[in-house]
All heavy atoms as a GROMACS GRO file, in nm:
protein
  650
    1MET      N    1   6.343   8.550   8.538
    1MET     CA    2   6.441   8.493   8.448
    1MET      C    3   6.582   8.534   8.489
    1MET      O    4   6.676   8.458   8.475
    1MET     CB    5   6.408   8.539   8.305
    1MET     CG    6   6.496   8.480   8.202
    1MET     SD    7   6.464   8.304   8.191
    1MET     CE    8   6.576   8.260   8.063
    2ASP      N    9   6.594   8.655   8.541
    2ASP     CA   10   6.726   8.704   8.581
    2ASP      C   11   6.780   8.625   8.700
    2ASP      O   12   6.900   8.606   8.712
    2ASP     CB   13   6.718   8.854   8.612
    2ASP     CG   14   6.856   8.913   8.630
    2ASP    OD1   15   6.948   8.873   8.555
    2ASP    OD2   16   6.872   8.998   8.720
    3VAL      N   17   6.688   8.581   8.788
    3VAL     CA   18   6.731   8.504   8.904
    3VAL      C   19   6.789   8.370   8.860
    3VAL      O   20   6.893   8.328   8.910
    3VAL     CB   21   6.612   8.484   9.001
    3VAL    CG1   22   6.650   8.392   9.114
    3VAL    CG2   23   6.563   8.617   9.054
    4LYS      N   24   6.724   8.304   8.763
    4LYS     CA   25   6.775   8.177   8.713
    4LYS      C   26   6.911   8.197   8.647
    4LYS      O   27   7.002   8.116   8.664
    4LYS     CB   28   6.678   8.115   8.613
    4LYS     CG   29   6.559   8.050   8.674
    4LYS     CD   30   6.477   7.982   8.569
    4LYS     CE   31   6.356   7.915   8.628
    4LYS     NZ   32   6.275   7.847   8.528
    5ARG      N   33   6.923   8.304   8.571
    5ARG     CA   34   7.048   8.330   8.501
    5ARG      C   35   7.160   8.357   8.601
    5ARG      O   36   7.271   8.306   8.585
    5ARG     CB   37   7.033   8.448   8.406
    5ARG     CG   38   7.157   8.476   8.326
    5ARG     CD   39   7.134   8.578   8.222
    5ARG     NE   40   7.046   8.518   8.122
    5ARG     CZ   41   6.998   8.580   8.018
    5ARG    NH1   42   7.027   8.707   8.000
    5ARG    NH2   43   6.921   8.521   7.932
    6SER      N   44   7.132   8.433   8.704
    6SER     CA   45   7.236   8.461   8.802
    6SER      C   46   7.271   8.336   8.882
    6SER      O   47   7.387   8.315   8.918
    6SER     CB   48   7.193   8.574   8.895
    6SER     OG   49   7.082   8.535   8.972
    7TYR      N   50   7.173   8.250   8.908
    7TYR     CA   51   7.201   8.125   8.980
    7TYR      C   52   7.285   8.031   8.894
    7TYR      O   53   7.379   7.968   8.943
    7TYR     CB   54   7.069   8.058   9.019
    7TYR     CG   55   7.089   7.929   9.095
    7TYR    CD1   56   7.143   7.930   9.224
    7TYR    CD2   57   7.057   7.807   9.038
    7TYR    CE1   58   7.164   7.812   9.294
    7TYR    CE2   59   7.076   7.688   9.107
    7TYR     CZ   60   7.130   7.692   9.235
    7TYR     OH   61   7.150   7.577   9.304
    8LEU      N   62   7.252   8.022   8.765
    8LEU     CA   63   7.333   7.939   8.675
    8LEU      C   64   7.475   7.994   8.663
    8LEU      O   65   7.572   7.918   8.660
    8LEU     CB   66   7.268   7.930   8.538
    8LEU     CG   67   7.143   7.844   8.530
    8LEU    CD1   68   7.083   7.850   8.391
    8LEU    CD2   69   7.174   7.701   8.568
    9TYR      N   70   7.487   8.126   8.658
    9TYR     CA   71   7.620   8.185   8.653
    9TYR      C   72   7.696   8.155   8.782
    9TYR      O   73   7.815   8.124   8.779
    9TYR     CB   74   7.609   8.337   8.632
    9TYR     CG   75   7.742   8.407   8.629
    9TYR    CD1   76   7.825   8.394   8.519
    9TYR    CD2   77   7.784   8.484   8.736
    9TYR    CE1   78   7.948   8.457   8.515
    9TYR    CE2   79   7.908   8.547   8.734
    9TYR     CZ   80   7.989   8.534   8.623
    9TYR     OH   81   8.111   8.595   8.621
   10TRP      N   82   7.629   8.160   8.896
   10TRP     CA   83   7.692   8.128   9.023
   10TRP      C   84   7.737   7.982   9.025
   10TRP      O   85   7.847   7.952   9.072
   10TRP     CB   86   7.595   8.156   9.137
   10TRP     CG   87   7.651   8.123   9.272
   10TRP    CD1   88   7.736   8.197   9.347
   10TRP    CD2   89   7.627   8.002   9.346
   10TRP    NE1   90   7.766   8.132   9.463
   10TRP    CE2   91   7.700   8.012   9.466
   10TRP    CE3   92   7.550   7.889   9.324
   10TRP    CZ2   93   7.699   7.913   9.562
   10TRP    CZ3   94   7.549   7.790   9.420
   10TRP    CH2   95   7.623   7.803   9.537
   11LEU      N   96   7.653   7.891   8.974
   11LEU     CA   97   7.692   7.750   8.968
   11LEU      C   98   7.813   7.730   8.878
   11LEU      O   99   7.903   7.652   8.909
   11LEU     CB  100   7.576   7.665   8.918
   11LEU     CG  101   7.465   7.635   9.017
   11LEU    CD1  102   7.353   7.557   8.949
   11LEU    CD2  103   7.518   7.560   9.136
   12PHE      N  104   7.816   7.800   8.764
   12PHE     CA  105   7.929   7.788   8.674
   12PHE      C  106   8.056   7.842   8.740
   12PHE      O  107   8.164   7.782   8.726
   12PHE     CB  108   7.902   7.862   8.543
   12PHE     CG  109   8.013   7.851   8.445
   12PHE    CD1  110   8.038   7.732   8.381
   12PHE    CD2  111   8.094   7.960   8.418
   12PHE    CE1  112   8.141   7.720   8.290
   12PHE    CE2  113   8.198   7.949   8.328
   12PHE     CZ  114   8.222   7.829   8.263
   13CYS      N  115   8.044   7.951   8.813
   13CYS     CA  116   8.161   8.004   8.885
   13CYS      C  117   8.209   7.906   8.992
   13CYS      O  118   8.330   7.888   9.009
   13CYS     CB  119   8.128   8.139   8.948
   13CYS     SG  120   8.113   8.272   8.829
   14GLN      N  121   8.117   7.841   9.060
   14GLN     CA  122   8.154   7.739   9.158
   14GLN      C  123   8.226   7.622   9.092
   14GLN      O  124   8.325   7.571   9.144
   14GLN     CB  125   8.032   7.689   9.234
   14GLN     CG  126   7.970   7.790   9.326
   14GLN     CD  127   8.064   7.828   9.438
   14GLN    OE1  128   8.127   7.744   9.499
   14GLN    NE2  129   8.074   7.957   9.463
   15PHE      N  130   8.177   7.583   8.976
   15PHE     CA  131   8.240   7.475   8.901
   15PHE      C  132   8.382   7.514   8.860
   15PHE      O  133   8.475   7.433   8.871
   15PHE     CB  134   8.157   7.441   8.777
   15PHE     CG  135   8.223   7.345   8.683
   15PHE    CD1  136   8.233   7.211   8.715
   15PHE    CD2  137   8.276   7.389   8.564
   15PHE    CE1  138   8.294   7.122   8.629
   15PHE    CE2  139   8.338   7.301   8.477
   15PHE     CZ  140   8.346   7.167   8.510
   16GLU      N  141   8.399   7.636   8.814
   16GLU     CA  142   8.533   7.682   8.776
   16GLU      C  143   8.626   7.689   8.896
   16GLU      O  144   8.744   7.658   8.885
   16GLU     CB  145   8.526   7.818   8.707
   16GLU     CG  146   8.484   7.809   8.563
   16GLU     CD  147   8.507   7.940   8.490
   16GLU    OE1  148   8.504   8.047   8.554
   16GLU    OE2  149   8.529   7.933   8.368
   17LEU      N  150   8.575   7.728   9.010
   17LEU     CA  151   8.658   7.734   9.130
   17LEU      C  152   8.697   7.594   9.178
   17LEU      O  153   8.811   7.571   9.217
   17LEU     CB  154   8.586   7.808   9.243
   17LEU     CG  155   8.577   7.960   9.229
   17LEU    CD1  156   8.486   8.016   9.336
   17LEU    CD2  157   8.715   8.021   9.237
   18ILE      N  158   8.603   7.501   9.175
   18ILE     CA  159   8.632   7.366   9.222
   18ILE      C  160   8.733   7.297   9.131
   18ILE      O  161   8.824   7.228   9.178
   18ILE     CB  162   8.501   7.285   9.232
   18ILE    CG1  163   8.417   7.339   9.347
   18ILE    CG2  164   8.529   7.137   9.253
   18ILE    CD1  165   8.276   7.285   9.351
   19THR      N  166   8.717   7.313   9.000
   19THR     CA  167   8.806   7.246   8.906
   19THR      C  168   8.931   7.328   8.873
   19THR      O  169   9.016   7.279   8.798
   19THR     CB  170   8.732   7.216   8.774
   19THR    OG1  171   8.686   7.340   8.718
   19THR    CG2  172   8.616   7.121   8.796
   20CYS      N  173   8.940   7.447   8.926
   20CYS     CA  174   9.052   7.539   8.898
   20CYS      C  175   9.063   7.570   8.750
   20CYS      O  176   9.173   7.600   8.700
   20CYS     CB  177   9.184   7.484   8.951
   20CYS     SG  178   9.188   7.469   9.129
   21SER      N  179   8.954   7.564   8.678
   21SER     CA  180   8.959   7.593   8.535
   21SER      C  181   8.961   7.742   8.506
   21SER      O  182   8.986   7.782   8.393
   21SER     CB  183   8.841   7.528   8.463
   21SER     OG  184   8.720   7.578   8.513
   22TYR      N  185   8.940   7.825   8.606
   22TYR     CA  186   8.950   7.970   8.585
   22TYR      C  187   9.095   8.012   8.561
   22TYR      O  188   9.121   8.120   8.511
   22TYR     CB  189   8.890   8.047   8.702
   22TYR     CG  190   8.966   8.034   8.831
   22TYR    CD1  191   9.061   8.128   8.868
   22TYR    CD2  192   8.943   7.927   8.917
   22TYR    CE1  193   9.131   8.116   8.986
   22TYR    CE2  194   9.012   7.914   9.035
   22TYR     CZ  195   9.106   8.009   9.069
   22TYR     OH  196   9.177   7.997   9.186
   23LEU      N  197   9.189   7.924   8.594
   23LEU     CA  198   9.330   7.953   8.571
   23LEU      C  199   9.377   7.913   8.431
   23LEU      O  200   9.488   7.947   8.391
   23LEU     CB  201   9.417   7.879   8.674
   23LEU     CG  202   9.396   7.916   8.819
   23LEU    CD1  203   9.473   7.823   8.910
   23LEU    CD2  204   9.438   8.060   8.843
   24MET      N  205   9.293   7.841   8.358
   24MET     CA  206   9.332   7.789   8.227
   24MET      C  207   9.318   7.896   8.120
   24MET      O  208   9.239   7.989   8.132
   24MET     CB  209   9.245   7.669   8.189
   24MET     CG  210   9.262   7.551   8.277
   24MET     SD  211   9.151   7.421   8.220
   24MET     CE  212   9.175   7.300   8.346
   25GLU      N  213   9.392   7.874   8.012
   25GLU     CA  214   9.377   7.959   7.894
   25GLU      C  215   9.252   7.914   7.819
   25GLU      O  216   9.203   7.803   7.841
   25GLU     CB  217   9.501   7.946   7.806
   25GLU     CG  218   9.625   8.004   7.872
   25GLU     CD  219   9.746   7.996   7.781
   25GLU    OE1  220   9.730   7.970   7.661
   25GLU    OE2  221   9.857   8.016   7.833
   26PRO      N  222   9.201   7.998   7.731
   26PRO     CA  223   9.075   7.963   7.662
   26PRO      C  224   9.082   7.830   7.585
   26PRO      O  225   8.986   7.751   7.587
   26PRO     CB  226   9.052   8.079   7.567
   26PRO     CG  227   9.120   8.194   7.632
   26PRO     CD  228   9.239   8.137   7.702
   27TRP      N  229   9.192   7.802   7.517
   27TRP     CA  230   9.200   7.676   7.442
   27TRP      C  231   9.207   7.556   7.536
   27TRP      O  232   9.157   7.449   7.504
   27TRP     CB  233   9.319   7.677   7.346
   27TRP     CG  234   9.453   7.679   7.412
   27TRP    CD1  235   9.524   7.787   7.452
   27TRP    CD2  236   9.532   7.564   7.449
   27TRP    NE1  237   9.642   7.749   7.511
   27TRP    CE2  238   9.650   7.613   7.510
   27TRP    CE3  239   9.515   7.427   7.436
   27TRP    CZ2  240   9.748   7.528   7.558
   27TRP    CZ3  241   9.613   7.343   7.483
   27TRP    CH2  242   9.729   7.394   7.544
   28GLU      N  243   9.264   7.575   7.654
   28GLU     CA  244   9.267   7.467   7.752
   28GLU      C  245   9.127   7.442   7.809
   28GLU      O  246   9.089   7.327   7.834
   28GLU     CB  247   9.363   7.501   7.866
   28GLU     CG  248   9.508   7.500   7.826
   28GLU     CD  249   9.600   7.550   7.937
   28GLU    OE1  250   9.558   7.639   8.014
   28GLU    OE2  251   9.712   7.498   7.945
   29LYS      N  252   9.053   7.550   7.828
   29LYS     CA  253   8.916   7.535   7.877
   29LYS      C  254   8.830   7.458   7.778
   29LYS      O  255   8.750   7.373   7.818
   29LYS     CB  256   8.853   7.672   7.904
   29LYS     CG  257   8.895   7.737   8.031
   29LYS     CD  258   8.817   7.865   8.053
   29LYS     CE  259   8.856   7.929   8.183
   29LYS     NZ  260   8.774   8.046   8.214
   30VAL      N  261   8.848   7.486   7.650
   30VAL     CA  262   8.770   7.416   7.547
   30VAL      C  263   8.800   7.266   7.551
   30VAL      O  264   8.709   7.183   7.549
   30VAL     CB  265   8.797   7.475   7.407
   30VAL    CG1  266   8.739   7.387   7.298
   30VAL    CG2  267   8.743   7.616   7.397
   31LEU      N  268   8.926   7.231   7.558
   31LEU     CA  269   8.963   7.090   7.566
   31LEU      C  270   8.911   7.025   7.694
   31LEU      O  271   8.858   6.913   7.693
   31LEU     CB  272   9.115   7.074   7.558
   31LEU     CG  273   9.178   7.099   7.422
   31LEU    CD1  274   9.329   7.090   7.432
   31LEU    CD2  275   9.126   7.000   7.321
   32PHE      N  276   8.927   7.095   7.804
   32PHE     CA  277   8.884   7.042   7.934
   32PHE      C  278   8.734   7.021   7.938
   32PHE      O  279   8.685   6.914   7.979
   32PHE     CB  280   8.929   7.139   8.044
   32PHE     CG  281   8.892   7.097   8.182
   32PHE    CD1  282   8.953   6.989   8.243
   32PHE    CD2  283   8.795   7.167   8.253
   32PHE    CE1  284   8.919   6.951   8.372
   32PHE    CE2  285   8.760   7.131   8.381
   32PHE     CZ  286   8.823   7.022   8.441
   33TYR      N  287   8.657   7.120   7.894
   33TYR     CA  288   8.511   7.110   7.898
   33TYR      C  289   8.461   7.006   7.798
   33TYR      O  290   8.367   6.931   7.828
   33TYR     CB  291   8.445   7.244   7.871
   33TYR     CG  292   8.468   7.347   7.978
   33TYR    CD1  293   8.466   7.483   7.949
   33TYR    CD2  294   8.491   7.311   8.110
   33TYR    CE1  295   8.486   7.578   8.047
   33TYR    CE2  296   8.511   7.405   8.208
   33TYR     CZ  297   8.509   7.539   8.176
   33TYR     OH  298   8.530   7.633   8.273
   34SER      N  299   8.520   6.999   7.681
   34SER     CA  300   8.475   6.900   7.583
   34SER      C  301   8.506   6.758   7.632
   34SER      O  302   8.424   6.667   7.612
   34SER     CB  303   8.538   6.925   7.447
   34SER     OG  304   8.678   6.917   7.455
   35PHE      N  305   8.621   6.739   7.695
   35PHE     CA  306   8.652   6.607   7.750
   35PHE      C  307   8.553   6.571   7.861
   35PHE      O  308   8.502   6.458   7.865
   35PHE     CB  309   8.795   6.605   7.804
   35PHE     CG  310   8.833   6.476   7.869
   35PHE    CD1  311   8.860   6.364   7.793
   35PHE    CD2  312   8.839   6.466   8.008
   35PHE    CE1  313   8.894   6.243   7.853
   35PHE    CE2  314   8.872   6.346   8.068
   35PHE     CZ  315   8.900   6.235   7.990
   36ASN      N  316   8.525   6.665   7.949
   36ASN     CA  317   8.431   6.638   8.058
   36ASN      C  318   8.291   6.608   8.006
   36ASN      O  319   8.223   6.519   8.057
   36ASN     CB  320   8.427   6.755   8.156
   36ASN     CG  321   8.548   6.758   8.246
   36ASN    OD1  322   8.616   6.659   8.264
   36ASN    ND2  323   8.577   6.874   8.300
   37LEU      N  324   8.247   6.683   7.906
   37LEU     CA  325   8.114   6.658   7.849
   37LEU      C  326   8.109   6.522   7.778
   37LEU      O  327   8.008   6.451   7.787
   37LEU     CB  328   8.076   6.769   7.752
   37LEU     CG  329   8.036   6.901   7.817
   37LEU    CD1  330   8.012   7.007   7.711
   37LEU    CD2  331   7.912   6.883   7.903
   38ALA      N  332   8.216   6.486   7.710
   38ALA     CA  333   8.220   6.356   7.642
   38ALA      C  334   8.214   6.242   7.743
   38ALA      O  335   8.140   6.145   7.725
   38ALA     CB  336   8.345   6.346   7.556
   39VAL      N  337   8.290   6.252   7.850
   39VAL     CA  338   8.290   6.148   7.953
   39VAL      C  339   8.153   6.140   8.021
   39VAL      O  340   8.100   6.031   8.043
   39VAL     CB  341   8.402   6.172   8.056
   39VAL    CG1  342   8.386   6.083   8.177
   39VAL    CG2  343   8.538   6.150   7.991
   40ALA      N  344   8.095   6.254   8.053
   40ALA     CA  345   7.962   6.254   8.117
   40ALA      C  346   7.857   6.195   8.023
   40ALA      O  347   7.770   6.118   8.065
   40ALA     CB  348   7.924   6.396   8.158
   41GLY      N  349   7.865   6.229   7.895
   41GLY     CA  350   7.772   6.174   7.798
   41GLY      C  351   7.785   6.024   7.783
   41GLY      O  352   7.685   5.952   7.777
   42LEU      N  353   7.907   5.975   7.779
   42LEU     CA  354   7.929   5.830   7.769
   42LEU      C  355   7.881   5.758   7.894
   42LEU      O  356   7.823   5.648   7.885
   42LEU     CB  357   8.076   5.800   7.744
   42LEU     CG  358   8.128   5.833   7.604
   42LEU    CD1  359   8.278   5.817   7.598
   42LEU    CD2  360   8.060   5.746   7.501
   43LEU      N  361   7.903   5.817   8.010
   43LEU     CA  362   7.854   5.755   8.134
   43LEU      C  363   7.701   5.749   8.137
   43LEU      O  364   7.643   5.648   8.178
   43LEU     CB  365   7.907   5.831   8.255
   43LEU     CG  366   8.052   5.806   8.290
   43LEU    CD1  367   8.096   5.900   8.402
   43LEU    CD2  368   8.074   5.662   8.332
   44LEU      N  369   7.636   5.858   8.097
   44LEU     CA  370   7.489   5.859   8.096
   44LEU      C  371   7.435   5.759   7.995
   44LEU      O  372   7.337   5.687   8.022
   44LEU     CB  373   7.438   5.999   8.065
   44LEU     CG  374   7.455   6.100   8.177
   44LEU    CD1  375   7.414   6.240   8.129
   44LEU    CD2  376   7.372   6.060   8.297
   45TYR      N  377   7.496   5.752   7.877
   45TYR     CA  378   7.451   5.657   7.776
   45TYR      C  379   7.469   5.513   7.824
   45TYR      O  380   7.379   5.430   7.809
   45TYR     CB  381   7.528   5.680   7.646
   45TYR     CG  382   7.494   5.583   7.537
   45TYR    CD1  383   7.372   5.592   7.470
   45TYR    CD2  384   7.581   5.481   7.502
   45TYR    CE1  385   7.339   5.502   7.370
   45TYR    CE2  386   7.549   5.390   7.403
   45TYR     CZ  387   7.428   5.402   7.337
   45TYR     OH  388   7.396   5.312   7.240
   46THR      N  389   7.583   5.484   7.883
   46THR     CA  390   7.609   5.349   7.933
   46THR      C  391   7.513   5.314   8.046
   46THR      O  392   7.460   5.202   8.051
   46THR     CB  393   7.755   5.338   7.982
   46THR    OG1  394   7.841   5.374   7.875
   46THR    CG2  395   7.786   5.199   8.029
   47ALA      N  396   7.488   5.407   8.135
   47ALA     CA  397   7.394   5.382   8.244
   47ALA      C  398   7.254   5.358   8.189
   47ALA      O  399   7.182   5.269   8.236
   47ALA     CB  400   7.394   5.500   8.341
   48TYR      N  401   7.214   5.434   8.088
   48TYR     CA  402   7.082   5.418   8.027
   48TYR      C  403   7.070   5.279   7.964
   48TYR      O  404   6.969   5.210   7.984
   48TYR     CB  405   7.059   5.526   7.923
   48TYR     CG  406   6.935   5.507   7.840
   48TYR    CD1  407   6.809   5.530   7.895
   48TYR    CD2  408   6.942   5.464   7.708
   48TYR    CE1  409   6.694   5.511   7.821
   48TYR    CE2  410   6.829   5.445   7.634
   48TYR     CZ  411   6.705   5.469   7.690
   48TYR     OH  412   6.592   5.448   7.615
   49ILE      N  413   7.172   5.236   7.892
   49ILE     CA  414   7.168   5.105   7.826
   49ILE      C  415   7.166   4.994   7.930
   49ILE      O  416   7.087   4.899   7.920
   49ILE     CB  417   7.287   5.088   7.730
   49ILE    CG1  418   7.278   5.188   7.616
   49ILE    CG2  419   7.298   4.946   7.678
   49ILE    CD1  420   7.156   5.171   7.528
   50CYS      N  421   7.252   5.003   8.031
   50CYS     CA  422   7.258   4.898   8.133
   50CYS      C  423   7.130   4.891   8.214
   50CYS      O  424   7.080   4.781   8.244
   50CYS     CB  425   7.377   4.920   8.226
   50CYS     SG  426   7.534   4.885   8.145
   51VAL      N  427   7.074   5.003   8.252
   51VAL     CA  428   6.951   5.003   8.330
   51VAL      C  429   6.837   4.945   8.248
   51VAL      O  430   6.759   4.863   8.298
   51VAL     CB  431   6.918   5.146   8.380
   51VAL    CG1  432   6.777   5.155   8.432
   51VAL    CG2  433   7.018   5.188   8.486
   52ALA      N  434   6.828   4.982   8.121
   52ALA     CA  435   6.722   4.928   8.036
   52ALA      C  436   6.738   4.777   8.020
   52ALA      O  437   6.639   4.702   8.025
   52ALA     CB  438   6.724   4.996   7.900
   53PHE      N  439   6.860   4.729   8.001
   53PHE     CA  440   6.884   4.586   7.986
   53PHE      C  441   6.847   4.510   8.113
   53PHE      O  442   6.778   4.408   8.107
   53PHE     CB  443   7.031   4.562   7.950
   53PHE     CG  444   7.068   4.419   7.935
   53PHE    CD1  445   7.021   4.344   7.828
   53PHE    CD2  446   7.148   4.357   8.029
   53PHE    CE1  447   7.054   4.211   7.815
   53PHE    CE2  448   7.183   4.224   8.016
   53PHE     CZ  449   7.134   4.151   7.909
   54HIS      N  450   6.888   4.560   8.227
   54HIS     CA  451   6.860   4.490   8.353
   54HIS      C  452   6.711   4.496   8.387
   54HIS      O  453   6.656   4.399   8.442
   54HIS     CB  454   6.943   4.549   8.467
   54HIS     CG  455   7.087   4.510   8.460
   54HIS    ND1  456   7.129   4.381   8.478
   54HIS    CD2  457   7.198   4.583   8.435
   54HIS    CE1  458   7.260   4.376   8.465
   54HIS    NE2  459   7.304   4.498   8.438
   55LEU      N  460   6.645   4.606   8.356
   55LEU     CA  461   6.500   4.612   8.381
   55LEU      C  462   6.426   4.513   8.292
   55LEU      O  463   6.329   4.450   8.337
   55LEU     CB  464   6.449   4.754   8.358
   55LEU     CG  465   6.475   4.853   8.470
   55LEU    CD1  466   6.424   4.991   8.433
   55LEU    CD2  467   6.407   4.806   8.599
   56SER      N  468   6.467   4.500   8.166
   56SER     CA  469   6.399   4.405   8.079
   56SER      C  470   6.420   4.262   8.128
   56SER      O  471   6.327   4.181   8.125
   56SER     CB  472   6.447   4.420   7.935
   56SER     OG  473   6.580   4.375   7.922
   57LEU      N  474   6.540   4.230   8.175
   57LEU     CA  475   6.563   4.096   8.231
   57LEU      C  476   6.480   4.073   8.357
   57LEU      O  477   6.425   3.964   8.378
   57LEU     CB  478   6.710   4.076   8.262
   57LEU     CG  479   6.804   4.059   8.143
   57LEU    CD1  480   6.947   4.044   8.191
   57LEU    CD2  481   6.762   3.941   8.060
   58ALA      N  482   6.471   4.176   8.441
   58ALA     CA  483   6.393   4.162   8.564
   58ALA      C  484   6.245   4.143   8.532
   58ALA      O  485   6.177   4.059   8.594
   58ALA     CB  486   6.413   4.284   8.653
   59PHE      N  487   6.194   4.217   8.434
   59PHE     CA  488   6.053   4.200   8.396
   59PHE      C  489   6.028   4.064   8.333
   59PHE      O  490   5.924   4.003   8.357
   59PHE     CB  491   6.007   4.311   8.302
   59PHE     CG  492   5.976   4.440   8.373
   59PHE    CD1  493   6.027   4.561   8.329
   59PHE    CD2  494   5.894   4.441   8.484
   59PHE    CE1  495   5.999   4.679   8.394
   59PHE    CE2  496   5.864   4.559   8.551
   59PHE     CZ  497   5.917   4.677   8.506
   60GLN      N  498   6.121   4.014   8.253
   60GLN     CA  499   6.105   3.880   8.196
   60GLN      C  500   6.098   3.775   8.307
   60GLN      O  501   6.016   3.683   8.303
   60GLN     CB  502   6.218   3.849   8.101
   60GLN     CG  503   6.209   3.920   7.969
   60GLN     CD  504   6.329   3.892   7.881
   60GLN    OE1  505   6.419   3.818   7.920
   60GLN    NE2  506   6.330   3.952   7.763
   61LEU      N  507   6.186   3.788   8.405
   61LEU     CA  508   6.185   3.694   8.516
   61LEU      C  509   6.056   3.705   8.596
   61LEU      O  510   5.995   3.604   8.634
   61LEU     CB  511   6.306   3.719   8.606
   61LEU     CG  512   6.324   3.624   8.724
   61LEU    CD1  513   6.354   3.484   8.673
   61LEU    CD2  514   6.435   3.673   8.814
   62LEU      N  515   6.012   3.827   8.621
   62LEU     CA  516   5.888   3.848   8.696
   62LEU      C  517   5.770   3.790   8.622
   62LEU      O  518   5.686   3.722   8.681
   62LEU     CB  519   5.868   3.998   8.722
   62LEU     CG  520   5.742   4.037   8.798
   62LEU    CD1  521   5.751   3.986   8.941
   62LEU    CD2  522   5.722   4.187   8.794
   63TRP      N  523   5.760   3.815   8.491
   63TRP     CA  524   5.646   3.763   8.414
   63TRP      C  525   5.652   3.611   8.404
   63TRP      O  526   5.548   3.545   8.398
   63TRP     CB  527   5.640   3.825   8.276
   63TRP     CG  528   5.604   3.969   8.276
   63TRP    CD1  529   5.667   4.067   8.210
   63TRP    CD2  530   5.497   4.034   8.346
   63TRP    NE1  531   5.609   4.189   8.234
   63TRP    CE2  532   5.504   4.171   8.317
   63TRP    CE3  533   5.397   3.990   8.432
   63TRP    CZ2  534   5.415   4.264   8.370
   63TRP    CZ3  535   5.307   4.083   8.484
   63TRP    CH2  536   5.317   4.216   8.453
   64SER      N  537   5.772   3.554   8.402
   64SER     CA  538   5.778   3.408   8.399
   64SER      C  539   5.728   3.349   8.531
   64SER      O  540   5.668   3.242   8.532
   64SER     CB  541   5.920   3.362   8.370
   64SER     OG  542   6.004   3.386   8.480
   65PHE      N  543   5.752   3.416   8.643
   65PHE     CA  544   5.701   3.368   8.772
   65PHE      C  545   5.551   3.391   8.785
   65PHE      O  546   5.481   3.310   8.844
   65PHE     CB  547   5.771   3.436   8.888
   65PHE     CG  548   5.912   3.389   8.910
   65PHE    CD1  549   6.009   3.478   8.949
   65PHE    CD2  550   5.947   3.257   8.893
   65PHE    CE1  551   6.139   3.436   8.971
   65PHE    CE2  552   6.076   3.213   8.914
   65PHE     CZ  553   6.173   3.303   8.952
   66LEU      N  554   5.503   3.501   8.731
   66LEU     CA  555   5.361   3.534   8.744
   66LEU      C  556   5.277   3.471   8.634
   66LEU      O  557   5.155   3.475   8.642
   66LEU     CB  558   5.341   3.686   8.742
   66LEU     CG  559   5.400   3.762   8.861
   66LEU    CD1  560   5.380   3.911   8.841
   66LEU    CD2  561   5.341   3.716   8.991
   67GLY      N  562   5.340   3.416   8.532
   67GLY     CA  563   5.267   3.361   8.417
   67GLY      C  564   5.181   3.243   8.454
   67GLY      O  565   5.075   3.255   8.514
   68ASN      N  566   5.226   3.125   8.418
   68ASN     CA  567   5.152   3.004   8.448
   68ASN      C  568   5.239   2.919   8.539
   68ASN      O  569   5.334   2.855   8.495
   68ASN     CB  570   5.120   2.928   8.318
   68ASN     CG  571   5.018   2.820   8.339
   68ASN    OD1  572   4.985   2.787   8.453
   68ASN    ND2  573   4.969   2.763   8.231
   69PRO      N  574   5.207   2.911   8.669
   69PRO     CA  575   5.293   2.840   8.762
   69PRO      C  576   5.303   2.690   8.732
   69PRO      O  577   5.405   2.630   8.755
   69PRO     CB  578   5.229   2.863   8.898
   69PRO     CG  579   5.113   2.949   8.879
   69PRO     CD  580   5.095   2.976   8.735
   70ARG      N  581   5.200   2.633   8.673
   70ARG     CA  582   5.201   2.491   8.643
   70ARG      C  583   5.307   2.463   8.535
   70ARG      O  584   5.381   2.366   8.542
   70ARG     CB  585   5.064   2.445   8.597
   70ARG     CG  586   5.052   2.295   8.588
   70ARG     CD  587   4.910   2.250   8.561
   70ARG     NE  588   4.824   2.294   8.668
   70ARG     CZ  589   4.696   2.323   8.655
   70ARG    NH1  590   4.639   2.313   8.537
   70ARG    NH2  591   4.622   2.359   8.757
   71GLU      N  592   5.313   2.547   8.434
   71GLU     CA  593   5.413   2.529   8.330
   71GLU      C  594   5.554   2.546   8.385
   71GLU      O  595   5.645   2.473   8.348
   71GLU     CB  596   5.391   2.628   8.216
   71GLU     CG  597   5.273   2.597   8.127
   71GLU     CD  598   5.258   2.699   8.017
   71GLU    OE1  599   5.350   2.779   7.998
   71GLU    OE2  600   5.154   2.698   7.950
   72ASN      N  601   5.571   2.642   8.474
   72ASN     CA  602   5.703   2.663   8.532
   72ASN      C  603   5.746   2.542   8.615
   72ASN      O  604   5.860   2.500   8.610
   72ASN     CB  605   5.704   2.788   8.619
   72ASN     CG  606   5.695   2.914   8.536
   72ASN    OD1  607   5.729   2.912   8.419
   72ASN    ND2  608   5.648   3.020   8.596
   73ALA      N  609   5.654   2.486   8.691
   73ALA     CA  610   5.688   2.369   8.773
   73ALA      C  611   5.717   2.249   8.686
   73ALA      O  612   5.810   2.172   8.713
   73ALA     CB  613   5.573   2.338   8.869
   74LEU      N  614   5.641   2.231   8.579
   74LEU     CA  615   5.667   2.118   8.490
   74LEU      C  616   5.800   2.133   8.415
   74LEU      O  617   5.869   2.036   8.393
   74LEU     CB  618   5.553   2.104   8.389
   74LEU     CG  619   5.421   2.053   8.445
   74LEU    CD1  620   5.314   2.051   8.337
   74LEU    CD2  621   5.438   1.915   8.505
   75SER      N  622   5.836   2.255   8.381
   75SER     CA  623   5.962   2.275   8.309
   75SER      C  624   6.081   2.245   8.402
   75SER      O  625   6.184   2.201   8.357
   75SER     CB  626   5.971   2.415   8.253
   75SER     OG  627   5.976   2.510   8.358
   76VAL      N  628   6.064   2.268   8.531
   76VAL     CA  629   6.171   2.238   8.626
   76VAL      C  630   6.184   2.088   8.644
   76VAL      O  631   6.293   2.033   8.652
   76VAL     CB  632   6.145   2.308   8.762
   76VAL    CG1  633   6.241   2.260   8.867
   76VAL    CG2  634   6.151   2.458   8.745
   77VAL      N  635   6.069   2.015   8.647
   77VAL     CA  636   6.071   1.871   8.666
   77VAL      C  637   6.132   1.800   8.545
   77VAL      O  638   6.207   1.707   8.557
   77VAL     CB  639   5.929   1.817   8.694
   77VAL    CG1  640   5.926   1.665   8.695
   77VAL    CG2  641   5.878   1.873   8.824
   78LYS      N  642   6.102   1.849   8.426
   78LYS     CA  643   6.154   1.788   8.304
   78LYS      C  644   6.300   1.808   8.300
   78LYS      O  645   6.388   1.747   8.274
   78LYS     CB  646   6.094   1.850   8.179
   78LYS     CG  647   5.948   1.812   8.162
   78LYS     CD  648   5.896   1.877   8.037
   78LYS     CE  649   5.749   1.848   8.020
   78LYS     NZ  650   5.694   1.909   7.903
   0.00000   0.00000   0.00000
């Protein structure tokens, strides 16, 4: 457990070094981290919704092709 904790602490230190957030005051860190978490959450939610929507459309199209080919051909002719 200590190895995981030290690795997570190392990752957090790397994140602080990359973003230069170790130079910020505590109230600035709270704003910065909350903004980053909000943006990441919105991106994940949007990606989840879009992927689910596109997969459902793809499955509908696939099932329409695999369903009854005679009906599909007749609907195109009509």
